[in-house]
N, C-alpha and C positions, 0 to 999 in steps of 0.2 A: 615667101622663103626662097633663097637660092637652092638650086637643086643640082643634082650631079648623080653619076652611075654608081651602082652598088655592087659589092661582092656577095655572090650567093653563098650557102652554107657549103657548096663544093669548092668554093675558091675561084670559079669562073665569073666573069663578068656578066651581069644582066644585059640583056640586049632590047633596045625599044625605049620603054617608058623610063623617064627620069624620076628619082626618089629624093626626097629631102635630104640634105647633107648631114643631119643629125643621124641618119642610118647609113651614111656612106663615108667613104675615105677617098676623096678623089686623087690624092697624091699617089696612094697605093694602086689606084686603078690606071693611073697613067702610064703611057707607054714611054720607053727610051732609056730606062735605066737598068734593064734586065733582072730585076729583082722581084717582080711580079710574078706570082704563080699562076702560069697559064692553065688552060683546060686540061691539057695532057699531065701537068704535074699534079693536078688535083686526083687523077686517077692513080698516079704512081703512088702517092701518098697513101693509098690504101694498102699497099703491100710493104712499103718502107716509109716509116713516120718515127718521130720520137718515142712512140709508145709501144711500137711492134713491129717486128720483121717477119712477113709471112711468104713462105714459099721461097723459090729460087729467086736470086737477086740479079737482074740484069745491069751491071754498072754503066754500060755504055748508054743504055736507055735513059738512065738516071740523069746523065750529063745532059742529054737533049732536053729532058721534061724539067728538070731543075734550073735549066738555063746557066749551068756552070761551064767551066773551060778545062779542057784536058791540059794535064802537066805534061809537056813534050820534052824531048832531049835537049833541047836548046834552052829551057828554063832550068832544067837540072845543072847543065853546064855553067849556067849563069850564077847559079847559087854556090858552086864549087868555085868559080872565080872570085865571088865577091869574099866569100870566107876563107878561101885558101886551104880547104880541106875537102876530102871527098865526101859526096852526098851519102847520107845515112842510107843503110840498107833497104829501108823500107820506102825510101824515096826512090832510089835507083832501080828497085824491082817493082814498082809499080803499085806498092800498096797504099801509098798517098798518090791519088791519081788525078784529082780535080780541084780547082780553086776559083776563087773570086777575087779579082783585084791585086793578086800577089805580084804581079808585074808592075803594078802602080806603086805598091808597097815598096818594091827593090828600087824603083826610079827615084822615089823619095830618100830611101835610105842611102843611096849613093850620093845624094845632094845634101847629105847630112841631117835629114829629118830622123829622129829617133822613133823607135817602136817598142812596144812590148807584147808579150806573148800572154794570151788568156786562153785557160782550158779548165775543165770541171770534171766532177763526178757525183753522182748520186748514189750514196750508199745504202744497199739494201742486204748486204750481208757483212760478216765480221772481218772478212779478207777480200782482196782483189782476186779475180782469176787471172790467167795467162794472157787473155785477150784485152783486159784493162791495162796490163802493164806496157804494151806495145805503143799506144799513144803518148803515154807519159815519157817512155823512153825516147821517143822521137822529140818531144817537147823539150826534153833534156838536152839532147843533141842540138836543137835550134838554139836554146839558151846560150850554150857554150859556144857555138859556130858564130853567132851574131853578137855576144856578150850583151844580152839585153835581159831586163828583168821578167818575171813571171808572175802573174796572179792566178791562183786556182781557187776556184768556187766550190764548196761542198754543200750540195742543195739539199739539205736535211729538211726544209720546208716542202720542197716538191715531193719528197718521198712520203711525207706525211699526208699531203693532199691526194697521191695516186695510189699508195698502199693501204688497203683497208686494215690489215693486220699489223701495221707499225704505228706505234704511238708517236707522239712529238718527241717525248724524252728518248724513246729507242732510236729513232731517226738521228738525233743529236748525238747519241753514244756511238752509233754505227759511223758517224762522220769523223769522229774523233779516232776511231781504230782505224779507218781508212787512210786518215792523214799519216799515220806511220808508215803505211805501205808506201805512200806516194813520196814521202821524204826519201825512204830508202832506195828510191830511184837514182838519188844522187844530185838533186838539184842543188844550185849555189845557195847556200843558206843566207847570204849577204844580198842576194837579188830575187828572192822568192818569198812572197806572201800568200799564205794559205788562209782561207777564211770560211767559216760556215756562215750562211744566211742569218740564221737565228742570232748568231753574236754580232755581226757586223751590219745588220739592217740599219741601225740608227746612223751610221755615218753614210751610207748610201743612198738613204730612203729619199732625200730631195731629188735625186736624179731618177730613182724609180718612179717618184710621183709625175714628174715631167713625162717621163716615157709613157707612162699609163695613160695619161690624157690623151696621147696621140694615137693610141691603138684602140680603134673601134671594136665592138663585140663582133660585127660582121666580119671584120678581117681577121680577127683572131680564130673565130670559128672557121672561116674559109680557109686558112692556113693549117690549122691543127685539127680540124674536125670536131666529131662529136664528144671526143674524150674530154673537152673541157667543160661539158655540161653537168657533171656530177657535183661540182661545188664551185662556189665562187672563187675559192683559193685558186683553182686551176685557171681561172680566166685573168687573175691578177698575175699568176706566176711568170708568164712570157716576158713582161716588162722587168721581173727580177733577173731574170737570165740574161736578158739583153744589156743592161746597163754596165757590167764590168768590162764591156768593150769600149766605154768611153771614160777618158782619164779623169775626169771630174769625181769619179767614185772612189779615187785613191789621192786625197790631197797631200798626204805625207810624202808619196813618191812623186807626184807630178804638180804640186801646188795648184795653180789655177791655169797652167799652159793648155793651149788647144792644139798645139802643132804637133802633138805625139799620135802616131798612128797604133793600131792594134791589130794582131794577126792571131786569128783563132784556129789551132788544130782541132780537128773535130772529126767524129764518125759522120758519114754522110747522111745519117738518119736525123742528125740534128740540125741539118741545113734550115728547115721551115722556120725554126726559132730565130735564126740570124737572117732570114730574109725579112721578117719583121723588124729586126734591129736595124739593117741597112736601110729600110725604108724610112724610118723615123729620124735617122741620124741628120739628114740635112735640115729639117725642121727643128732640130734641137741645137742647131750650129756646130755639130759635131762631124768629123770625118767618118766616112763608112769604114766599118773594119774590113780587113781583108780575111778571106777564109781559105784553109786548105783541108781537104777533105780525104779521109782514109776509108778504105774497104774494111769490111767486118772481118775480124779474126773468126774463122770458121769453127762451128761446132764439130765435136768429133764425129757426130752422125753424117756430116755431109759438107762437102767444099763450099757449096753456094749458100750457106746459112750464117747465122751468127751465135756465137758463144753466149750462154746466158747463166748468171749467178742463180737464177731460179728455175733452172732445168729440173722437171719433176722426176723423182725416183719414189719408189714405194718405201713405206715407213720402216722403222725399226722392227725387226723380227727376233723371235727366240729359236734357239736350235738346242735340242737336247743332246748331251754328251754323254757317252758311255765308254769307261775305258775298256781296252782289250786286255787279253790275258796277260800281256807283257807289260801292262800299265800305262800303255800309250792312249792318249785322247783322240789321235787322228788328225790332229792339226797343231801348228806351232805359232807362237806369237811373238812379235817384235818387241824390242823396249817400250816402243810409244804405243803399245796395245794395237798395233796393226796385225792382222792375219798374214803371216809369212808365207805360210805354205799348208795345203790342205791335202791330205793323203788319203783319207777315208772316202771311198765312192758314196757311202750313205749320207755323209756331211755334204758332199757336193751336190747331191740330189736335193738336199733341204736348203740349198742356196748359199752355203757357206764357200767363199770365194778368198783367195789371196787379195790383199788390197783393201778388204773391209775393216772397219775398226770395231772393237769389243767395248760396250758401254756398261754392261752390267753382268754380274754372276748371281745366279738365283734370285733376280729382281733387284740385287742391290748394286748400286752404281760404283764403278771403279774409274779411277783416273790415272793410275800408275800400275806398272808391272808388280811392283811389290804388293799392292792391293789384291790385284788378281791372283797372284800365287798364294797370298794368305788365305784367301776365300776358298780355292780349289784343292788346298792341301788335305791329303788323305780322303779326298773323295772319290768314290767310283762312279758316281753318276752326278751331273749337275747341268744347269741351262746357262747359256750365254745370250745376252741380247746383244744383236750385232747391228750396225748402221750400214746400209747398203752403200754402194759407191755411186756418187753422181757422174755423170757424164762430163762434167765440167771440171777442168784441171785449175785448182786454186794454187795461190803461190805459199801456202802452208801445207800442201800435201806432201806425204812422205815419198821417197823413191818408189817403194814397192807399189804404192796406190798408183802412182803415175805410170808406171811400167804396165801394170794391169789394166788402167783405163785405156791407154794406147792400144794394147794387145786385144781388148774385148770390144772396144767401141769404135775405133777409128775406122772411118769408111775407106775401103781400099779401091784404087783404080786400076788393080792389076788382075790378071784372070784368074779364074776359078782352079786351074791346075799347072803344075809347073810346065807340062808340055805347051800348054796354050800361052803360058807367060813367055816361054822362051821363044815361041813362034810370033806372037803379036805384040808383046810388051805391054806396058802400063799406059793409062791414060793419066797423064800427070796433072791435067786440069781438074779431074775428079778425085784424086787420091789426097786424102786429108794428111797423112803424114808427110808427104811431100811437100803440101802447101804450108803446113807448120815450119818445116825447114826453111823454106823461103822467107819466112818471118824472123826466125831466131838464129839460123846458122850464119855466123860472120865470115866464113872462108868462101868466097865467090867461086873460086876454082874447084873445090871440093864438092860444093853445091852443083855446079854446072856437071860435073862428072858422074855423081849420083843421078841426076836427071837424065842425063845421056844413057848411061848404063840401064837404069830401069825401064826407061821408055823402049830401049833395044831388046828387052828381054833378058839381059845378062845379070839383073838382080832380081831377086824374089821380094813378094810383099813383106815377108817376115824380115827379111834384112833391113828395109827401109824402115818398119816399124820399130827394130831395135835402135837404129840411129836416131830416129825421132825422139824416143823414150829417153835416150842417152843426153841428147841436147836439151830437152825440157827439164830433165833433171839438173842438168848444169845450170840452166837460167834460173830455176827455182831455188837451188843451193845457194848460188851467188845472192840472190835476193834476201834469203833467209840469213845470210851472213850479215848483209848490211842492216837488214831490219832489226837484228840483235844489237846494234850499236844506237838505234834510234830511242833516245831517252824522252821521259815526258817533259823534262826541261827543255830539250829541243824542239819538242812539238809547240810548246807554249812560245818559245822563242820565234818560231816562224810563223806564227799566229798573232803575234804583237804587231799592230799596225803602226805604232808610233816609235819604233827603234830607228836609232840614227842611221843605219845602214840602208834603210829604204829610200833615203832621199836621194834617189838616183837620178831623176831627171826634174827636181823640184825647183831648181835654179835654171833660168834659160841661158 
C-alpha cells in the first residue's frame, strides 16, 4: 500500500513514520499553497474557531497563524479605482482586514473573468443582532460596487447538528425568519439567491458528495477539532459549507461554466472551513475561492470580544407592584410593553429597569399595551413578569432598550472620574462605544473629531455613550423600516432557484 504523512488531531503533521494513505491526505499535508493549517494555527484555533471565541482576540497573530494576508492601503485603493467608488467604511477603517487571493481575483476581474459573492448565516435566534448586520451590509456594498450576484447559504442543518435545544423544524423556521432580515439589508433581488440547506440540498448534493470524498476524517478533525465528534452530521457538514464556493452548485446562474470565481466575505473564525474548501478545489477541477476576513463586532462587555445571540442572561422574574397613595405604580410602560422609566427605589432594588419588557400580569401573558392596561385596571396590587435585557443589541430592539443596554453594559475606555478623564483621556481601543461608532458612523470627519476629543479628555464617557446609542438607534430604525417592506412573497422570490433573473452568467 502507498504511504504518506498524516495530520494529527491537532492539525499538525506527524513526523517520522509514514502511514497508509487511507488515513492521510497528502495534498493537504503538502507545502506550497499556504492553506495548510500549521502547528501554530492549531493552537490559535483553540481560542478562535467556527464554534467559539474565547478570551481576547489578537488579530495580528491570527494573520500569521492562519497564513492570511493583511489588506493594505494599496489594495483598498485598487478596489476604489476598479469600482469607481469610495471603499466601504468597514474596509477603509480596517474591520475587513485580511484576505486570501483577493489580489488574484481582482487580476482576473480586470481581465474580464466574472465572480460572485458567497456568504451565509446559521440562524439560532429569530432576528439578527447588530454584529450580524455588518458583514451583510458590506457584502451588499460589494455586490453594488462590482455588479455581481450573491448567494447566501442559511445553514439550518448546521444548527440542528450543533445546537442540542433546536429541532430540525425549528432551525428551518429560524432560517426563514433570518432571511427576512438579510433581505432587508438591501440586496439586489435580481442578482441574489438565498437558500436553506434543507431546501436546496437536492440541487447541490452531487457537488457535496464529490467534496466529501476528498476530505478525510483526520483532516476534518485536524482543522475543526473535537467539535466534530459529537455526531456524524458534524463530520459531513464542512463539505456542505464548502461547495457553494463552486459554481457547479448553481446551474441556473452559471450553467456548466468553470471560469467563474468566488469571493467569500466572512468572519475570521470561519476561515478553517474554507481552508478545507481551498484545499480540495484543485482536485475537483475548481478554482480556489478568494476570502476576505472581518474582525468580530465586539460584545458590549469588551472591545476584544465577539457579540453573540446566545449571550446568557438570568430568566424571566416576577416583581410585585403596590400602588402608592396617589395611585401610581412606580414605573411607566411604553406602547411596545417596554419599561420606559422606573421611579420607585423599591422596584429598582428588585431588578426592574428601563428597557426591560413586560411579559405577563398576575401570571397571565400580555402582548399589547391594551391587554396590560385591561388586567391592571382598578388593581392596587399585582405582579408583572419581566424579561431581563440581554447584553446583545438585536435589530428588533426598541430605542429605549438600546439606550439602556449601552448605558448599563458598554465597557468604557474612559477614566473613572471627570478629573482623570480631563487629565488622561480615554483609551479608544478599549472603549466599546467608540468601537461601535467605527463600525456604524458614516461621517469620517465627525468620527475622527469624536475620537480626538475623547482621547484628549475633552469628551466624557457619557457623551460618547449617548452618541453611540443615537447611531445604533438610527441603524436599527432604518433596518426595521426596510424589514417592514419585506413580504413573504419577496422571500420566496429570492429563494426561487429557477427564476429567469438568476441566469446572470449561465451563458459564456
